[in-house]
C-alpha positions in Angstrom: 0.0 0.0 0.0 1.3 3.4 -0.9 2.0 5.7 2.1 0.0 9.0 2.1 1.7 12.2 1.9 1.2 14.9 4.6 -1.0 16.9 2.2 -3.1 13.8 1.5 -3.5 13.1 5.2 -4.5 16.7 5.9 -7.1 16.6 3.1 -8.5 13.4 4.5 -8.9 15.0 8.0 -10.6 18.0 6.5 -13.0 15.8 4.5 -13.8 13.8 7.7 -14.6 16.9 9.7 -16.9 18.1 6.9 -18.7 14.7 6.8 -19.2 14.2 10.6 -23.0 13.8 11.1 -24.8 16.3 13.3 -26.0 15.0 16.7 -29.7 14.4 16.2 -32.2 11.6 16.4 -31.0 8.9 14.0 -33.2 8.1 11.0 -30.4 6.1 9.2 -31.4 3.3 6.9 -30.7 -0.2 8.1 -27.4 -1.7 6.9 -27.2 -5.3 5.9 -24.1 -7.1 4.7 -24.7 -10.2 2.5 -21.7 -12.4 2.6 -21.2 -15.4 0.2 -18.7 -17.5 -1.5 -18.1 -16.7 -5.2 -20.8 -18.6 -7.1 -23.2 -18.9 -4.1 -25.7 -16.6 -5.7 -25.1 -13.7 -3.2 -25.3 -11.0 -5.9 -28.4 -12.6 -7.5 -30.2 -12.5 -4.1 -29.1 -9.0 -3.2 -30.2 -7.7 -6.6 -33.6 -9.4 -6.6 -34.4 -8.4 -3.0 -33.5 -4.8 -3.8 -35.8 -4.9 -6.9 -38.7 -6.2 -4.8 -38.2 -3.6 -2.0 -37.8 -0.8 -4.5 -41.2 -1.7 -6.0 -42.7 -1.3 -2.5 -41.4 2.3 -2.6 -38.3 1.8 -0.4 -35.1 3.6 -1.5 -32.3 1.0 -1.7 -28.6 1.6 -2.0 -26.4 -1.4 -2.9 -22.7 -1.2 -2.0 -21.0 -3.6 -4.3 -17.6 -4.8 -3.0 -17.2 -7.5 -5.7 -14.5 -7.6 -8.3 -15.5 -10.8 -10.1 -17.3 -11.3 -13.4 -20.9 -11.3 -12.0 -21.6 -8.1 -10.2 -24.7 -6.0 -9.9 -24.0 -4.1 -13.1 -25.0 -7.3 -15.1 -28.5 -7.4 -13.6 -29.2 -3.6 -13.7 -27.4 -2.8 -17.0 -25.3 0.0 -15.5 -21.7 0.9 -16.3 -19.6 0.8 -13.1 -17.5 3.9 -14.0 -17.4 5.3 -10.5 -16.0 3.9 -7.3 -16.2 4.7 -3.6 -12.4 5.3 -3.7 -13.1 8.4 -5.7 -14.9 9.9 -2.7 -12.0 9.0 -0.4 -9.6 10.6 -2.8 -11.8 13.7 -2.8 -12.7 13.5 -6.5 -16.4 13.1 -6.2 -19.3 13.8 -3.7 -21.5 11.1 -2.2 -24.4 11.9 -4.6 -22.0 11.7 -7.6 -21.2 8.2 -6.4 -24.7 6.9 -6.7 -25.4 5.1 -10.0 -29.2 5.0 -10.6 -30.0 1.4 -11.5 -33.8 1.9 -11.7 -36.5 3.7 -9.7 -35.5 3.6 -6.0 -32.3 1.5 -6.6 -28.9 3.0 -6.5 -25.5 1.3 -6.6 -22.1 2.4 -5.2 -19.2 0.3 -6.4 -16.5 -0.2 -3.8 -14.2 -3.0 -4.9 -11.3 -0.6 -4.8 -11.6 0.1 -1.0 -10.5 -3.3 0.3 -7.1 -2.0 1.2 -7.3 1.3 3.1 -5.3 3.2 5.7 -6.8 3.8 9.1 -7.8 7.4 8.2 -9.3 6.3 4.9 -11.4 3.7 6.7 -12.8 6.3 9.0 -13.6 8.5 6.1 -15.3 5.6 4.3 -17.5 5.0 7.3 -18.4 8.7 7.5 -19.4 8.7 3.9 -21.5 5.5 4.4 -23.2 7.3 7.3 -24.2 10.1 4.9 -25.6 7.6 2.4 -27.6 5.9 5.1 -29.4 9.1 5.9 -30.7 9.2 2.3 -31.8 5.5 2.1 -34.3 3.2 3.7 -32.0 0.2 3.4 -28.4 -0.3 2.4 -27.3 -3.8 1.1 -23.6 -4.6 1.0 -22.7 -7.3 -1.5 -19.5 -9.0 -0.2 -18.0 -11.9 -2.1 -15.7 -14.2 -0.2 -15.0 -14.8 3.5 -11.4 -13.8 2.8 -12.6 -10.2 2.5 -14.2 -10.0 5.9 -11.0 -9.1 7.7 -10.5 -6.1 5.3 -14.0 -4.9 5.9 -14.3 -5.3 9.7 -14.4 -1.5 10.1 -17.5 -1.6 7.9 -19.2 -4.8 9.2 -19.3 -3.5 12.8 -22.2 -1.2 11.8 -24.0 -3.9 9.7 -26.2 -7.0 10.3 -24.4 -9.8 8.5 -26.4 -12.4 6.5 -24.6 -15.4 5.1 -25.5 -16.9 1.7 -24.6 -20.5 1.1 -25.5 -23.0 -1.6 -25.6 -26.7 -1.1 -22.0 -27.3 -2.1 -19.8 -28.6 0.8 -17.1 -26.0 0.2 -19.7 -23.2 0.3 -21.1 -24.6 3.6 -17.6 -24.8 5.0 -16.8 -21.3 4.0 -20.0 -20.0 5.6 -19.0 -21.7 8.9 -15.5 -20.0 8.6 -17.3 -16.7 8.1 -19.4 -17.1 11.1 -16.4 -18.2 13.1 -14.4 -15.1 12.0 -17.1 -12.7 12.9 -17.8 -14.3 16.2 -14.1 -14.1 17.1 -13.8 -10.4 16.1 -17.3 -9.0 16.9 -19.9 -9.3 19.6 -21.9 -11.9 17.6 -24.3 -14.3 19.3 -26.3 -15.4 16.3 -25.9 -15.8 12.5 -28.6 -15.6 9.9 -28.4 -17.8 6.8 -30.0 -18.0 3.4 -29.6 -21.4 1.6 -29.5 -20.9 -2.2 -29.8 -23.4 -5.1 -31.4 -26.0 -3.0 -33.2 -29.0 -4.4 -35.7 -29.3 -1.4 -36.8 -27.7 1.8 -35.5 -30.9 3.6 -32.0 -30.4 2.2 -32.0 -26.7 3.3 -33.1 -27.7 6.8 -30.3 -30.3 7.0 -27.7 -27.8 6.0 -29.0 -25.3 8.6 -29.2 -28.0 11.2 -25.6 -29.0 10.6 -24.3 -25.5 10.6 -26.4 -24.7 13.7 -25.1 -27.7 15.7 -21.5 -27.0 14.8 -21.7 -23.3 15.5 -23.4 -23.9 18.8 -21.0 -26.5 19.9 -17.7 -24.8 19.0 -18.6 -21.1 18.9 -21.7 -20.7 21.1 -23.5 -19.1 18.2 -27.1 -19.7 17.3 -28.0 -20.1 13.6 -31.2 -18.8 12.1 -32.5 -19.7 8.7 -34.0 -16.7 6.9 -35.1 -18.8 4.0 -34.1 -20.8 1.0 -34.2 -20.4 -2.8 -34.7 -23.5 -4.8 -32.7 -24.5 -7.8 -34.6 -23.7 -11.0 -33.4 -23.5 -14.6 -35.3 -20.2 -15.0 -33.0 -18.5 -12.5 -30.0 -19.6 -14.4 -31.8 -18.5 -17.6 -32.4 -15.0 -16.2 -28.6 -14.7 -15.4 -27.8 -15.6 -19.0 -30.3 -13.0 -20.2 -28.8 -10.5 -17.7 -32.2 -9.9 -16.2 -33.7 -10.1 -12.7 -35.8 -13.3 -12.3 -38.3 -11.5 -10.1 -39.0 -9.3 -13.2 -39.2 -11.8 -16.0 -40.6 -14.7 -14.0 -42.9 -13.2 -11.4 -44.8 -16.5 -10.9 -41.7 -18.6 -10.4 -41.3 -20.6 -7.2 -38.0 -18.9 -6.6 -39.7 -15.5 -6.8 -42.1 -16.5 -4.1 -39.3 -17.8 -2.0 -37.2 -14.6 -2.3 -40.3 -12.6 -1.4 -40.5 -14.7 1.8 -36.8 -14.0 2.5 -37.3 -10.3 1.9 -40.2 -10.2 4.4 -38.0 -11.9 7.1 -35.2 -9.5 7.0 
């Protein structure tokens, strides 16, 4: 990481002072961090829940920390030509960061902020606090448990939700994520979404296994928010670069993600 010059550090302190929120009754939007292994369907779930809530009139901001092939720009057909790092560098304002994806859905791309100095992390949090005052909900899309350590400064303000599919490696990574957060935060429970499941029974077995292991070794309770079944139409919607809640409103997966939305 490049060391900041004295001028850069001074500029950061000035920006932080300007962005400190006034002391007043909080009306901040709730902050959720969705964490999933690459390929678990984390981004698909975040995008479709955002779509459903936006249709209910809620203003949603997605903070996309991903750097892989499948990010939110695919589903919302936006060009990720701005990044949260531009705010930290003082090149853009908070509102200039918001890419309008559709009515009531805005995206902030933040894959370039995974390696920040202490002062930059404080500024990032201050900027997110400003965004929260202008949103009903903020959903962070975080790919990979390996990034949790780099984002602890951010996750301490969020409710973390883990997304796993039925693959054994995905389940194992979910457990490691729960373990990491329980070790580094005051975490007494973990909320889980099981994706790409062939049956309710399989989802329940996965939750039961995670729950027993987390309770025995971590003292953590596991809660299932819901599950999304494996359907070819969901994969088809990804190929079409569309949200399945838009093009398949009567799909079983759509009703299941509606249930997940209502349990958040």
